[in-house]
N, C-alpha and C positions, 0 to 999 in steps of 0.2 A: 552163313558167316563168311561173307566175301573177303574179309580182312584176315582170315585165318582164325584158328582157335582149337579147342579140344572138345570132342563129343564122346560121351559115354552112354552106352545103352545097357540096361539091365532089366531082369525080370525076376520077381520074387513073389511067390504065392499067386501067380497068374496076373500080377500087377506090373505092367511095363512102365519103365521110366527112361526118358531120353533127356540127358542133361548136356547143355552146351555152355562153354565158357570161352569168352573172347574179350579182348581189350576194347573192341568197338563192334557194334552191330549197325546194320542199316536202320534208318528211321522208318520202320514199316509196322508201327503199332496197330494200324487199322487192319492189316493182314492177319496179325495174331488174334485179333478179336473175331475174325471169321471162324476160327477154330472153336472158340467157346460159344459164340452166339449163333453161329450157323447162318448168318446173313451174308449171302454171296452176291456180290455185284455181278450182274450179267455181262458186264464189260471187262471182267477180270482177264488179264493177259494170260495166254497159254503158258508162259514161263512161270506162272505163279499158281498153276492148277493144284499143286500139292496142298495148298491152304484150303481149298474147297473139298478135296478128296478125303483128307484125314477125318474130318467129323463124320462123313458118310460111312467110312469104313468102320469107325469106332461104334457108331450107332448100329450098324449091321451086326455087331458082336454083342449087342446089349450092354455096352459099357458107357461110362461117363468119362469125359476128358477134362483135364485141368491144366492150365498154363500158368506158370509163375515166372515173371520176367523182372529182372533188375537191369541196371546199366551194363553189367558184365556177365550176367548169367541168364539162361532160360532153361526151364524144366517143363517137360510135357509128360503127364502121367495119364494112363488109361488102363 
């Protein structure tokens, strides 16, 4: 959230939830789809490696990941 915002992280019954709220997000919908689809572009910039690493880390823990995004909110659950 390069324009500022609020992030909340919680864990309940071993279910992690990361929720971000901001007035504006970067237009990077294709990067968020990497998290759920796991299709990583081999030319992904090193500054964006977290988008490729999160699905691998979640899979290693035998968990599923879900991303819910609106214009002002994003929630990642695993």
